[in-house]
C-alpha positions as CSV (number, residue, x, y, z in Angstrom):
1,M,-16.2,37.2,-16.1
2,A,-16.6,34.6,-13.4
3,K,-13.7,34.1,-11.0
4,P,-12.0,30.7,-11.1
5,A,-12.9,28.3,-8.4
6,R,-10.7,28.5,-5.3
7,T,-8.5,25.5,-4.6
8,T,-9.8,23.4,-1.7
9,I,-7.4,22.9,1.1
10,A,-7.1,20.6,4.2
11,V,-4.9,21.7,7.0
12,V,-3.6,19.0,9.5
13,H,-1.7,20.2,12.5
14,P,-1.9,19.1,16.2
15,H,-2.1,22.6,17.6
16,A,-5.4,24.4,16.9
17,F,-3.8,27.9,17.1
18,V,-1.2,27.0,14.4
19,R,-3.8,25.2,12.3
20,D,-6.2,28.1,12.3
21,A,-3.4,30.6,11.6
22,I,-2.4,28.6,8.5
23,A,-6.0,28.3,7.4
24,E,-6.6,32.0,7.7
25,A,-3.4,33.0,6.0
26,L,-4.3,30.8,3.0
27,Q,-7.8,32.1,2.7
28,A,-6.5,35.6,2.9
29,A,-4.3,34.8,-0.2
30,G,-7.6,34.6,-2.1
31,D,-7.0,31.5,-4.2
32,Y,-7.7,28.9,-1.5
33,Q,-10.7,27.7,0.5
34,V,-9.9,25.7,3.6
35,V,-12.6,23.0,3.8
36,V,-11.1,20.7,6.4
37,R,-9.1,21.5,9.6
38,A,-7.9,18.4,11.5
39,S,-5.6,17.7,14.4
40,H,-4.2,14.4,13.0
41,G,-4.4,12.1,10.0
42,A,-7.3,9.9,11.2
43,D,-9.4,13.1,11.6
44,L,-8.5,14.2,8.1
45,L,-9.4,10.8,6.6
46,A,-12.8,10.8,8.3
47,A,-13.5,14.4,7.3
48,M,-12.6,13.7,3.7
49,N,-15.5,11.2,3.2
50,G,-17.6,13.1,0.7
51,T,-15.4,16.3,0.8
52,S,-13.3,17.1,-2.2
53,V,-9.8,18.3,-1.2
54,A,-7.3,19.4,-3.9
55,I,-4.3,19.9,-1.6
56,A,-3.8,18.6,2.0
57,L,-1.2,20.2,4.2
58,V,0.1,17.6,6.8
59,E,2.4,18.4,9.7
60,V,5.4,16.1,10.0
61,D,7.0,16.0,13.4
62,R,10.8,15.2,13.3
63,H,10.4,13.2,16.5
64,A,7.3,11.1,15.5
65,T,6.2,9.2,12.4
66,D,2.4,9.8,12.5
67,G,2.6,12.5,9.8
68,D,4.6,10.2,7.5
69,A,2.0,7.4,7.9
70,S,-0.9,9.9,7.4
71,I,0.7,11.2,4.1
72,A,1.2,7.7,2.7
73,T,-2.3,6.6,3.7
74,L,-3.9,9.7,2.3
75,I,-2.1,9.3,-1.0
76,A,-3.2,5.7,-1.2
77,R,-6.9,6.4,-0.5
78,H,-7.2,9.7,-2.3
79,P,-4.8,9.6,-5.2
80,T,-6.2,12.8,-6.7
81,T,-5.4,14.8,-3.6
82,K,-1.9,16.4,-3.6
83,V,-0.3,16.2,-0.2
84,V,2.2,18.8,0.9
85,A,4.2,18.1,4.1
86,M,4.7,20.8,6.7
87,A,7.8,20.8,9.0
88,V,9.4,23.1,11.5
89,D,12.8,22.1,10.0
90,D,13.7,20.5,6.7
91,D,16.9,18.7,7.8
92,E,17.9,15.7,5.8
93,D,16.1,13.2,8.0
94,V,12.8,15.1,7.6
95,L,13.4,15.2,3.9
96,V,14.0,11.5,3.7
97,R,10.8,10.7,5.5
98,V,8.8,13.2,3.4
99,L,10.2,11.7,0.2
100,R,9.6,8.1,1.4
101,A,5.9,9.0,2.0
102,Q,5.8,10.3,-1.6
103,A,4.6,13.8,-0.6
104,H,4.1,16.2,-3.5
105,G,6.0,19.0,-1.7
106,L,7.3,20.4,1.6
107,L,6.7,23.6,3.4
108,S,9.2,24.4,6.1
109,D,9.4,27.2,8.7
110,R,12.4,28.7,6.8
111,M,10.0,29.6,3.9
112,D,8.2,33.0,4.0
113,R,4.6,33.5,3.0
114,D,5.3,34.4,-0.6
115,A,7.5,31.3,-1.1
116,S,4.9,29.1,0.6
117,V,2.1,30.4,-1.6
118,A,4.3,30.0,-4.7
119,L,5.0,26.4,-3.8
120,L,1.3,25.7,-3.4
121,R,0.5,27.3,-6.7
122,Q,3.0,25.1,-8.5
123,V,1.6,22.0,-6.8
124,R,-1.9,23.1,-7.9
125,Q,-0.7,23.7,-11.5
126,L,1.9,20.9,-12.0
127,G,1.1,18.3,-9.4
128,C,4.2,18.7,-7.3
129,C,6.9,21.1,-6.3
130,F,10.2,19.8,-4.9
131,T,12.5,22.3,-3.3
132,D,16.2,22.6,-4.0
133,R,16.9,20.8,-0.7
134,M,14.6,17.9,-1.7
135,H,16.3,17.6,-5.1
136,H,19.7,17.6,-3.3
137,C,18.5,14.8,-1.0
138,L,17.3,12.7,-3.9
139,L,20.7,13.1,-5.7
140,N,22.9,12.5,-2.7
141,N,21.0,10.0,-0.7
142,R,19.5,7.8,-3.4
143,E,18.6,5.0,-0.9
144,L,16.6,7.6,1.2
145,K,18.1,6.5,4.5
146,T,18.1,8.6,7.6
147,S,21.3,9.5,9.4
148,C,20.5,6.8,12.1
149,E,20.0,4.2,9.4
150,R,23.3,5.1,7.7
151,E,25.1,5.0,11.0
152,R,23.6,1.6,11.7
153,D,24.8,0.4,8.3
154,A,28.3,1.6,9.1
155,V,28.3,-0.3,12.4
156,M,27.0,-3.5,10.9
157,G,29.7,-3.3,8.2
158,K,32.4,-3.3,10.9
159,L,31.1,-6.4,12.7
160,T,31.9,-9.9,11.7
161,P,29.1,-12.6,11.6
162,R,30.5,-14.2,14.8
163,E,30.6,-10.8,16.6
164,K,27.0,-10.2,15.7
165,Q,26.1,-13.6,17.0
166,F,27.9,-12.8,20.2
167,L,26.0,-9.6,20.7
168,R,22.6,-11.4,20.1
169,K,23.5,-14.0,22.7
170,L,24.6,-11.2,25.1
171,C,21.1,-9.7,25.0
172,A,19.4,-13.0,26.1
173,K,16.8,-12.5,28.8
174,D,18.5,-14.7,31.2
175,E,21.6,-12.4,31.3
176,P,24.1,-15.1,30.4
177,T,27.8,-15.1,31.5
178,I,30.5,-15.0,28.9
179,G,31.0,-18.7,29.6
180,R,27.4,-19.5,28.9
181,I,27.4,-17.4,25.7
182,G,30.4,-19.4,24.6
183,K,28.6,-22.7,25.1
184,R,25.6,-21.4,23.1
185,M,28.0,-20.4,20.3
186,G,29.8,-23.7,20.4
187,V,33.1,-22.2,21.5
188,D,35.1,-22.0,24.8
189,E,34.8,-19.0,27.1
190,R,38.1,-17.5,26.0
191,T,37.0,-17.5,22.4
192,A,33.7,-15.9,23.3
193,E,35.5,-13.3,25.3
194,S,37.7,-12.5,22.3
195,F,34.5,-11.6,20.3
196,G,33.5,-9.1,23.0
197,E,37.1,-7.7,23.2
198,S,37.1,-7.2,19.4
199,V,33.8,-5.3,19.5
200,R,35.0,-3.1,22.4
201,E,38.2,-2.2,20.6
202,K,36.4,-1.3,17.3
203,F,34.0,1.0,19.0
204,G,35.7,2.2,22.1
205,I,33.4,0.4,24.5
206,K,34.2,-0.2,28.2
207,G,33.1,-3.4,30.0
208,K,30.3,-5.9,29.6
209,A,27.7,-3.3,30.6
210,G,28.9,-1.0,27.8
211,L,28.7,-3.9,25.3
212,L,25.2,-4.6,26.4
213,V,24.1,-1.0,25.9
214,F,25.8,-1.0,22.5
215,A,24.0,-4.2,21.5
216,M,20.6,-3.0,22.6
217,K,21.1,0.3,20.8
218,W,21.7,-1.3,17.5
219,G,18.9,-3.8,17.7
220,F,20.6,-7.0,18.8
221,G,18.2,-7.4,21.6
222,H,15.2,-7.6,19.3
223,P,13.7,-11.1,18.5
């Protein structure tokens, strides 16, 4: 009786040593054939022209978004390929990014070899495999927002429209005085100063320099 065809795999990881170790471990499992090894998403997409890949394993770095973009692009261009993200950690921010990219599963460093192979087997058979942590994230963070985005929402919810306007004016390139900010807002200097005082009180900020740092942190300096 002929053996069933092995599942074709692509492995995307920036470090060759890690990439090769993953590939060798998968091929040693017996059910998989690694047909593409790539350092990043662009290499993978180029290599997949004319190469059939059933499952692509793509590294997601918690400090960069290249992996997220690669997953989304890969799914759009190769809808029959199942994409499983790989991450050193599966904290909530990583889970949010993986779910936003619509990955079909996630392998994290906390998973041992048997759990990883079982997840890939389920992806191969059912099309996806969401871990308990992924399900928990979907249930408890339905808007799929990162911790930074939720914190920003909380900050914005505490600011009045005039306070937001004040912070935008504060970030002007000509580094305006409070008096000039007031003129641009159509109010006197004391009223403009009261907007700044209110923001400082709400968030425990000291001085105009602290206000400026706060404003830049939360995007008021963007055009």
